N, C-alpha and C positions, 0 to 999 in steps of 0.2 A: 617353465611355461612362458611362451612369448606374449607380447602385448596383444597381438591379433587373436591368439588362442583364448586368452583371458576374456577379451571382449566378446567373442562368439559364445563362450559358455555362459557368461553373465547375462547376455542378451536373452538367451533361452530361458534362464531362470526368472528374470524379471517379466518376460512375456507370459510365462505360466502363472504369474501372480497378478496379472491384470494391470501392470504398469504401462502407461502410455509412453510412446516413443522410447522403447527400451534401449535402442542403440545409442541415442543421444544421451540418455541418462547414464549409461555405463561409461561412455567416453568422458562425460563431465566428472564423474566420480573418480575415474582413473587419472584424469588430468590433475584433479585435486590431490590425490595421493602422491603423484609423482612431481607435483609442483611444476607442471609444464602447461603451456597453452594447449588447448584441446587439439588444434590443427597439427601441432607438432607430433602427436601420436601417429599420424599417418606416415610420417617420415621414419618412424622407429618401430614399425610393426614386428620386426624380427628380434627386437631387444628382449632378452630373457629377464624376467623379473626375479628379484631376490625374495626370499621367504618373508621377510618383514613387509615388503611391498604387497605381496600376495595376501598376507594375513590382514593387513589394513583394508585392502579392497574387499576381501570376502566379508568382513564385518559390515562395511558400508552397504554392499550389495544386499546382504541379508536384511539389514534394517530398511533399505528401500523396498525390498520385497514385502516387508510388513507395512508398507505404505507410509513410512515416515517421509515427510517432504524432502526433496533434494536440497532445498535451501537450508533446512535445519541441519542436514548432514554436512554440508560444506560450510555452514555458519554464516552465510551472507547471500545477498541478492543485489543485482545491479538495478538501479532505479534512476532514470534520466542521466545515466553515465556515472552515477555515484555508487560506490560499493557500500552497502549498509548491512550491519549485523542484524540478524533476526533470530528469534527463539520462540519458545512456546507461549510467551507472554504477549506476543503481538501478531497481528494479521500479516501474512506474507504479502508484500505489495504486489499488485497485479499490473500487467501492462496497460490496461485501460486507464488506470489511475495516472499514468504518465501523461495522458491527454489532458486531464484536469490540471495537473501541475503546469503543463506548457501554456494552457490558456490563462492560468492564473498569473504566471510571471510576465506574459505579454501584456496583460491588462495593467499590471502594476508599473511596468516600464513606461507606459504612456500616461500614467496618472499625473494629475496636476501638482499635488503637494510635493515639496522638495524631498520629504521623507514620508512616503505612503506607509500606512500601517496595515498589516495583514494578520488574520487570525486563522489558525488551523484547528478546527474542532475534532475531537477523537483522533488525536495525532498518531497514536500507536508507535510505530518505529521512528516517527519523525520525518518520514519520507517527503511529504508535501512541504512541511515547514523548511526543511533543509534545501530542497530543490528551489523553492521560492527565494530563500535567503541567498543562495549561491548565484542564481540567475538574475536577480534584481538586487544588487549590492546596496542600493540606497534605501531599500525598504527596512522598516522595523517589523519584526515578525514575532507573534505570540503563538503559543501552542498549548492546548489544554487536553487533558485526558483524565478519566476517572481512576485509571489503574496506576498505582505507584510503580509497579514493576515495568510497565510500558514506558513511563516517563524516565525511569532510570536508564533504560536502553536508548530512548530517544536522545537523552542528553549525551550519552556515549557516542552516538552517531553524529550528533551535532559537533562535538568537540573534535571529531575526526575530520570534518569537512568545512565547518564554518567557524567564524569567531564566536565563541560561546556567548559573548555579550549581545550578539545580534539576534538571538532567539531567546525569548523569555518563556519559560515553561510554568504552567499552572496545573496543580492537581485538584480535580474536582469535576462536578457534573455539568457538562456543557458550559454555559456562560456564568455559572454560579461562582467560580473562584476568581473571576476577573474584577478588577476595580470598577465600581459603579459608573465612573465618569469616562471610562475608556471607550473610544469609538474607533471604527475601522473603515478603511477604504475598500477592503476586500475580506470576506469571510469564505473560507473553503472548508469542505468537510467530506469525508468518506465514512459516514456513520454506519452502524450495524443496520442491515436491511433485509436479512433473511427472516421470513415468518417462522416463529418458534416451532411450529409443527412440521416444518420442512427440513430442519437441521439434520434430523436422523437420516434423511435421504441423500445427503450430500456425499461427494467422494470422500473416501477415508482420509486423504491428505488434509482435507478441510475439516470434516466432521470430528476427527479424532485428535487433531493437532493444533488447529487454530483455536484461540481462546473463545469460549462461547460468548463472553461479554462483547467480543468484537464482531459477532455474527448475529446475535439475537435482536431482531428489530420489533419484538412484540408479536401479538397474534397475527397481524397482517403485514408486518415488516415495516410499518410506516410511523411508528411511535416517535422516532427521533426527528423525522421531517416535520411532524406537527409541532414539536417543541421548538425546532429551529425557526420555522415559519412564524410561530407565535412570539418568540423572544428576540429574534434576530433583527427585525426592522429598527428597533430602538437603538441598536448597536452600530448601525451603518451611518457613515458620514454622507452628506449630499453627494450624489454622483457615484456612490459606492456600488459594489456588486456582491452578490452571493452566488457561489458556485458549489454544487454538490453532486456527488456520484450517487447513482441508485441502481437497483437490480432489474433483471429482465421483467418486462411486463408491467412496470410500475410507473411509467411515464405519465399516463393520463391521470392517475390517482394523485401523483405528486403535483402535477400542474393544477389540479383542482384545490389541493391543500393550500398552495401558495396564493392562488388567485383569490380564494375565499378569505384570506387574511390580509388582503390589500396589496399584495406584491404585484409588480408589473413583470410579466414574463418577457424575457429578452430572447432566449434561444434554448433549444434542446439539442445537444450534440450527440451524434452517434459514435460508437466505438469502431474499431477496425473491422468488425464483423457486420457493420451496418445496423447495429441495435441501438436504440435510444439509451443513453448512458449518463449524461450530465445535464443538469438544469442550470441555467444562468438567469438570475432575476435581480431586480432592483426595487427600491421602495418607490412608491407612487411619485411621479414627477421628477425622478432622478434620471 
């Protein structure tokens, strides 16, 4: 069977199982199996696959048809140009989080201290901490997560891309594991923000494969924002910023939460689809 024939049959299979963009998904899986750049497939449509290649692809296509995420099947995801390992213990980084990372490193690059200090809360795969450390080499970066499994993976990703000493990892609940006297020029977070009652309605790739602890934001999805707003001001240095991603329709509620606890609202950024997605705030007078 040729590459083109395999692609056509696999696309039909994934389409029948409700997978979005089935052609792209198949091409990415096949490129992974053959260890080729995806676009190279177009130059080799007539290449006949050997049985071992067909068997490997069949297994991956079957699993994708069962809605296992593509990123889990290939074992990694690209985030801000860095290839990161992902698995069932962490949220698969989304494209909109790249906007948060970009704004974060640009802020730190212009920060006054010779060594600005950043904190990534709910670090998961470590994507934000790693991007910040790599794009702003003079920064000292801390990352915290409640999940030991997530931190283990984040450390592995950090060792792959950054000098391990430049990112300090902390296991625990939000600010709890951090030294009491540690202050930051920047706090970033992509915390859980899905209302608990809505998790069952999510796409299977998210509902069944992302860890619930990385999704569940409590009854209204806002539990972590209340805690970050309540505890975070004391952790910021003068002139510092807090930047956090949030879910669809949560902008006004989050604005109210931060305003009510004394924060000064700086900006709410929209994602590539034009939806409000990121809050930027500072402490009063900063």
